[in-house]
N, C-alpha and C positions, 0 to 999 in steps of 0.2 A: 523421675528426674528429667529435666529438659537439658538437651545438649544442642548447641548451635555451632556449626563449623565455619571456618574462614580460611582464606589463603593469605599468607603473609599477615599484613596488619589490617586488611579490609574484610568486612563482613560479607560473606557470600550470600547471594540471593538464590533461592532454590528455584530451578526451572524445570519444566517438563517432568512432573512427578510420574513415577512408575516406569519411565522409559529405561529399559535395561536393568531394572531391579531384579534381584535374585528370586523374588516371590512370583514373578510372572511366569506362567506356564504356557500361555497360548496367546497368539495375536491373530486378530481376524480382520480382514479387509471388509469393511461394511459396504462401501461403494464409493464412487467419486462424489465428494460433497459439493454442494452449491455454496454460494456466498454465505459465510457464517452469520447467524442471527444472534440477538441478545439472549444470553443465558446459555448459548452453546459455543461461545468463543473463548472460554477459559477465563482465568483470573486476569485482571487488568491493572496496569500501573504498578506492577511489582508487589501488589498487595494480595492478601488471601482473606476475603471478607465473608466466606461461608465455608461450611465443612467440605463441600465438594469443589471448592474453587469458584464455582458459579452455581446458579440454581439448577442447571442441567446436569450437574455432577460429572463434568468432563474431567476434572482434576487436571487441567491443562494450564500451563503458564508459558508464555513465549520467551521468558528469560533464558539466557543461554550461557551465563557466566560459569556455571558448573556444567562440565561435559565429560566425555570419556577420557579426554587427555589429561585432565587435572583432578579427577575425582579422588585418585589415590593420594593426592597431596594435601587433602583437607586437614586442617588442624582445628582443635576445639577452641572456640572463641570464649565461651563462658558456659557454666553449668548452674542450674538452679535446682537444689534438692527439695523434695516435697515431703520428707519424712515427718515433719512436725505439723503438717496440715491435716491432723486427724488423731484419733486415739492410738493408732498403730501405723507403721509404715505401709505404704501400698506396694503390692507386689505385681500388679497388672495394670500398667499405665497404657491407656488406649486412646487418649485424647489427640485430636488434630487441632493444634492452636490456630487462632486467627491472627493476622497481622494487618493492622490498619493504622496508617499515619505514624509509623514507627513504633507502635505499641503492640506487644504480643499479649493476647488474651487466651486463657485456657482454664479449664477445670483441673484440679490437682488434689491429691491426698485422699485418704480413705474416708473423709467426711464430705468430699466433693466441694471443696472450696473453690472460689474463683480468684485468679490472680491476674494482675496486669503488670507486665514487665517491659522495661526499656529494651527494645529489640536489638540495639547495638551493644549494650553492656550487660544485660541480664538483671539490672537493678529492679528491685521490687517497688512498684509505684503504689499499689494498693492491694488489699486482700479482703475478700468477704466470705464468711463461712456461716452456715446454719447448723446448730446443734438440735436435731429433731428428736432426741431421746429415744423412747420406746418405739416411736413410729419409724425412725430411721433404722433402728436395730432390726425391726421386723420386715424391712423393705426387701422385695424379691430381687431388686437390681441395685447393688451397692457399689462402692468404690467411686472413682472419679468420673466414670462414664466416658463418653466419646467426645465431649466438648460443649460448645455453647453457640449462640447466635448473636448477630450484630444487626442493629437497625439505626438509621439516621434519616431525618428529613431535611438535612442541611443546617439545622439549628441545634436540635437535640441529638444526642447519641446515647444509645442504650445497649446493654448486654443482657441477654435473656438466656436462662438455663432452667433445667428441671432437676430438683433435688432428689436424693434417693427416696425420700418419703413421698414423692409425687406431688410437688408443689412447684408452680411456675413462678420464677423470681425475675423481676426487672431491676436492673442496676444502672446508675449513671455511669457511663463509660469513662468519664473523666475522674470521678471521685470514688466509685465503688459503693456509693450510698444507695439504698433502695429508693425507687421512684415512688413517692407517696401517692401520686394520682393513679397508679396502676394497681388494680385490685384493692386489697386492704393493706395499705402501707407497703406496697411493692410486691405483694404476694397474692397469687390465685391458687386456691386449694383445688387441685385437679381431681380429688376424690368426691367433690361436690359438683352438683349441676351436670351429672354425667348420665342422666336418664336411667340410673339404677342405684340401688341402695347398697352401701358397703360400709364396713367398719373403718373409721378414720385411722385406727392404729394398725389393725391386722389385715385390712383389705389387701388381697394379693395382687397388687398392680403397681407398676412403676415405669421407669424408662431409663435406658442407657444412652439412647441416641440424643441428638440435639434437636431443639425446636427448629422449624424452618420458617423464615420470615420473607413474605413476598407481598408487595403492595399494601403495607400496613396491616397485614393479616398474619398472626402467629399460628402456625399449624403444629399440633402436638399429637403424637401417637401414644401407644401404650404397650407395655411388656409385662410378662408374668414370670414366675419361676419356670425353669425348663420343664417341658411337658412329658418327659419320658414316663414318670410315675406320679401322676396327679393324685392328690389326696381324695378327690371326689370328681365325679362327672359334672358337678355343678361348680362353676367358677365365675369370677368377674369377667365381664365382656370387654374387649379391647377396642372401644369406640375411638374414633378420631374426631378432633374438634378444632375449630378455628376461633381465634380470639382477636379482639381489637388491640393493636400493639400499643396504643396510647392509654386506653382505660382498663384493659384486661377483661372487658365484657365478652361473654360468649357470643359469637356471631352465628355459628352453625355446628351441627354434629352429624357425623355420618355413622350409621349403624352397620358395622361390619358383619353382624348377624342381624338380618332383616327382621323387624318386628311384624306382628300380625298386620296384614294388608299391604305391606311394603314389597317392592319388587325383590324376588328371590326367596321369599319366605316359603314358597311351596317346594323348595329344594331340601327342606328339613322335614323328614317324615316323623310321624308319631309325636308331633309338637316338641321335638328335641331342641328347637331353637330357644324355647322358653328357659331352659336350665343350662344349656351348654355355654361355656365361656371361652376365654382366650380370643383367637381370631383378631389379634391386635396388629399394629404396625410398629414393630420394634426396630425396623431398619430405618435408614435415612429416607427422606421424602424429597422428590424432585418437583419442580414447578416450571411451567412455561407461562411467563407473565403475559406475553403477547396473545396467546390463546386463552389465557385465563383458566388454565387447567392444572390440577394437582394430581400427581401420580403416586398412588398408595400401593406399596408392596405388602400384601396382607399375609399374615402367617396362618397356620392351620388351627382348627378348633381344638378343644380340650381332648387330650389323649393322643400323643404323637404316634403310637403304634397299635392302638386298638380303638376302633370307632363304632363298635356295636351299639353304643348308647346314643349315637347321633346318626341314624340311618339316613341316606340320601347324599346327593352331591355336596350339599352344604355350602352354598354361596354366603359370603364372599371369601371363604377359606381358600388360601393359596392362589389368590387371584391378583392380577394387576388391575387396579380400579382407577379410572380418571374421574375426578369430581371437580365441580366448579369452584374456583378460588374464592368467590365472594359468597356463595350460598351453600357449598357442600353437597349439592345435588349430583347424583351419579350421571355422568355423560356416556361412559362406556366401561366395559370390563371384559377381561378374558381370564378364565380359570385355567391355570396351568396344570393343576392336578385335581382330579375329581375324587372326593372322599379320601383324603390323604391318610395313609397309615405308614408313611415312611419318614416322617419329619422333614418333608421338603418345603419348609417355610421359605418364602421369598426373602432372602437374607440381607439384601443390600439395595441401594437406590438404583432406580432405572437411570440409564444414561440417555440424554436427549441429543440426537444427532440429525443433521440435515444431509440427505443423500440423494443421489440420482440413480434410478433403476429403470433400465430400458428407455433412457432418454427423458424420464419423467422425474421432476423434482419433488421430493417427499420430505416432509417433516416427520421424522421417525423417533421411536423410543426403543432402546435396546435393553433387555433385562437379563443380566447374568443370573444363574440359578445353581442350587445345590445339585441338580440333575446333570449339570455339565452341558446344558444347552443355552445358547443365547437366543432368546425369543425377541423378534423384531416386529414392531407394529407401526402402522400409521398413527402418530400420536394425536391426530385430530379426530379420527373415526374409530380407532381400535382394530381396523382390519389388518390381518397379518400381511407383511410385505411379501413373504414367500409362504406357500401352502403349509398349513399345520393339519395333519391328518388324524382323525379319530380312529385308532386301531384297537382291535380286541386285545385284552391282556388276560393273564392267568387268574383264575379264581381260587382263593385260598380255602382252607378247611378249619379255620378257627371258629369254634362254636359261638353263634350269636353275632358274628361279624357280618357287615353289609359291604358288598364288593361292587365297585363300579365296573361295568362290563367293558368299557373302553377308556383309553387315556389319550391326551394329545401328544402327537409326535411331530416336531418340526422337521421339515425336509431340508431346510437351509437356514443358517449355516449348519454344517454337521457338528456333532457333539465334539467339544474340545477336551473332554476327559473320558476316561474309562467309564462304561455304564454296565452294570450287572457283572456277573462272575461266571466264568466257564472254565473247563479243564485246561484251556489254552493259557489261562493266566497263572497256573501253578508254577512253582519254582522248578528249575531244572539245572541247578548248579552241579549236581552229580546224578548219575542214574539212581543211586540209592535214595537220595532225597526226593527225586521225582516220584519214585515208587511209593515212598512214605507219604508224600503229599496226596497222591491218588487214593491211598488207603484212608487217610484222615478225612478227606473231603467227602467220602461216602457217608459220613455221619451228619452232613449238612445238606440242606436244599440249596441248589444253585440255579441260576437262570438269568435271563436278561433283566433290564430295568423294569420296575414295577412287579417283580416277583414278590408275592405277599409274604408276610411273616408267618411262622408256624408256632404251634404250641410246643414248647421245648420238652423233650422226653429223654430220659437217660439212655434209652436204647436207640435213640435217633428218631427223627432228626433233632439234633441239638438246637439248631437255629437255621434261619435263612442267611446265607452269606451274601452281604450287600457290598456295593462298591463305595460306601461312605458318601461323604459330601464333597463336591467339587469346589464350588465357590461359596464362601461364607461372607461375613459382614464386611471384610475389606473391599469387596466388590471389584469394580474395574475403572477404566479411564478411557478417554478418547482424544486422539490428536487431530484437530481439524485441519492441520496442514497436510498430513500424510493420509488422513481418513482411515486410520487404523485404530481399532479398539483393543486395549490391553486388558486381559481378564486374569485376575488372581485365581489360581486353581491349585488343588492338591489331590493326590490320589491315595486311597487307603482302602482297607477292607475291614468290615465290621460284622460280627455275628448278630443276628436280630431274631430273638425268640420271645414269646410271651408265656406267662405262667399266671395262675390264679393268685391274687394277693393274699398275704397272711391275714388272719382275722383281725378286724378293727384297724387295718392299715388304710383301706380305701374301699369305696363302694363301687369301684370299677370291677367288671367281670374278670378282666385280665390286665396285667402290668408287664412291662418288659423286665427281664432279668439281666439285660446286658449292661455293662458299664459304658461310659462314654469312651469307647475303645480308641477312637482316633486321637484323643487327647489324654485321657486318664492313664493309659498304659505307660506313657512316657513321663508321668509326673508323680511326684511324691504326694504325701497326705495333704499338704497345703497347696497343691496345684503347681509346685515349682518344678522346673525341668530337672530331671535326674540325668547327669551326664553319662552314666553308665548304662542308661536304657534309652537309646535314641528312639524317637517316634517313627512312624512309618515314613519311608522315603517318598518323594514326590512321585516316583514310579521307578521301576527297575528295568534295566536294559534287557533282561531276560524275558520280560513280559511284553514290552511294546518297542517297536522299532523307532528310529529317529524319523521325524517328519519335518522336512525343511523345504518342501516345495512351495513356491510362491503361487498362491491361488487367489483369484480376485472374484469380485461380484458376490460377496457373502460367503466365501469359502474360507477354509482353514488356511492360514498363512504359514505359521511356524509353531512348532511345539518342541521344547527342549525338556525331555522327561528324565534326565539323569541328574542326580545331585552330584556335583563335582566340586573339587577344590578350585579356588580361584586360579585361573590361568591354565587349568588342565584342559587339554583339547578333547572334544567329544569323540567318542569311538565311531569311526565311519561305518556306514551301513554295510553289512556283509562281512565285517572284520571278524576274525576268529578270536574268541575270548580265551585267554590262557587258563589252563586247568590248575586250580589251586587246591584241589581236593587232597593232594598228598602232603600239603604243608603241615597239617595237623590231623593225623589219622583219627577216624571215628571208631575204630575197632579195638581189638585187644592190645594192639601195639601202643595205644595211648596209656600214659601213666594212670594207675588206678584212681589217684586223687582227683584226676580231671574227668573221669568217665561220667560221674554223676552230673557234673556241670555240662558236659556235652549233651547228655540226654535232656536236661532242662532247656538247654539252648535250642536243641532240635525241636522240642515241644513248643517253645514259644514261637519259633519261626513258622511252624506249621499250624499254630492255633487258628489263624485266619485262613489257612491254606494259601498263604502268600509268603513270599520271601522279601528280602531286602537287597539292596545293591551289595556288591562284594565289599565296598568300603564300610557300609553299615554292619555287614556280617563280621568284619574285622573288629569293629567297635564293640559288638556284642561279645566276641571272644575275649577281647581285652577286659571288658567289664566282669565277665565270669571268672577270669583268672585272678583279678583283683579280689573279688568276693571269696573265691576259693582259698586264697592265701589268708584272708582274715579269719575264715572258719577254722583253718588248720591251727593258727595261732591260738584261737580261743579254746579249741579242744585240748591243746597241750597246756592250757593254763597260763599261757603267755599273754602279756599285754603290750600291744604295739602302741608306743607313745607317739612317735612321729617319724616320718622318713625324710629323705633329702628334699623331696618336693614340698612337703609341709614346712620344712625349715625355711626354704626359700620364700614361700608365701608369707610366712610370719615376718621375715626380714623386710620383705616388700611392704607389708602393711605398716610395719614400724617406721619405715622411712617415709611413707606417704602420710 
């Protein structure tokens, strides 16, 4: 559902996205910027013509009608519900709408329809939808996706998007009708002309992200099913292609897994390049039109946590690759992770920034990552702005695995998120919980970033405890006025172990047995948030201190690592935390009916050897009390029909 806010009777124009947003965990001063260039100056004229605001993905707008003084006074101007745009209502809307000439364009609904709305009133101007039947049902990336792209030469205007079934569609922006001169009646089948054979119905390839359009070239990446437990070591390859925006003709293709004789093919040992798949670009793509360069954030090859079937460093997996906009030829690359076994896909678009370092003006590209590092390169040459050191890392003991002896470590900016796990990260709410955490963590392998997975054993180690993912697909933004990059980040803890797959499940030697812990634990069967089970907090005060020092020249600026109620002041450094351990005793003084809930709660808090904030712990206690009451009623044969809260909700629904 779309919601647009306004103040009084006038529609608000959104300015400076991400500034002050609750999801921001870190801000980094990149450096003092030189005069902004095209593609790095943000959205212009109050419009939003591409997913990232501009092709450099700064996500910046100079509009300032919405600010800190009036944000709390916003009112809903209109809503547009998307429930009917597909066979079922969508539960995960992730699209970033475009706004051009007073019209709002977006994908919407579980069939990924395209809608054009009047930006002032929300009136539906036109809608286009494709029913792809079995092909759409088998698609690895479904629902409405992350949006669409816009192109105009001053006369024609087109909307371009990729369907769940992996077809590129071009529509007339004014009418929504397919452009007959593009491909075949407005459609380019992306499963064809891809330098590989695949089934048009069941081929495991698709795309959630939007196409990118620059200088009449449409750039399309590729995505697959999540790679934690692949069905096979063989899979479709995620090549990237460029198409003519007018005709749909393929202009070029970049092999993210180099074929025989191509640069990087020798990084695949035992001819594993021939059958290994994935290595797509499922994130957004940035472009510098002046340099004529496209920046591809490439994911890892098949098998997120086991790579024994693909020995070698495996270019261009987990690499930032710059290719020529017109030809697709590689200009430079930098591999951020060698032979990845941690699911450290590059998850978001690189941000193009213009900076000055030691008096020298540099056109730079900054790449946020799951590792919690912001990698910064000269976007013309690929040279790191600050040294990136190859350092030795631990070698694992999973049978058949191939381990890279070193990994790249940026020296600047410092990591903006927790990396690795140590005993210093364990909860310390009470001495008893601290002792229990130390006991539980002995069953896990812990260590710094790049500590490899283990074979899970009942007697231990159960898994390697990892710090989860810092930045994911939301990515970051850049303010060219203040020269600050704002990076979305989250802190979590996830156990990572591998086990042999059951018979006939996969031809991989090992698969992971972990759930998607940082999301799945807090969600129900259909992926919806369960209010009685909050997900991991952004971080806990008991783990990390506040960092509010203003640091410049590529250093950490600020990190607010507590999840707080709006308006609640942050706990000052060094302040004593009140002891709440006596509020609800954990020993025999607790009522017997609550003791089992306490044990389960303690087990869940310690499952990852991490705790939560006291606020989250209180929410856990409240959830356990509610579930305990329900169980007691059920045991007594009673049926709880509704309580006062449910009655109020019913009255509210009736009135609305």
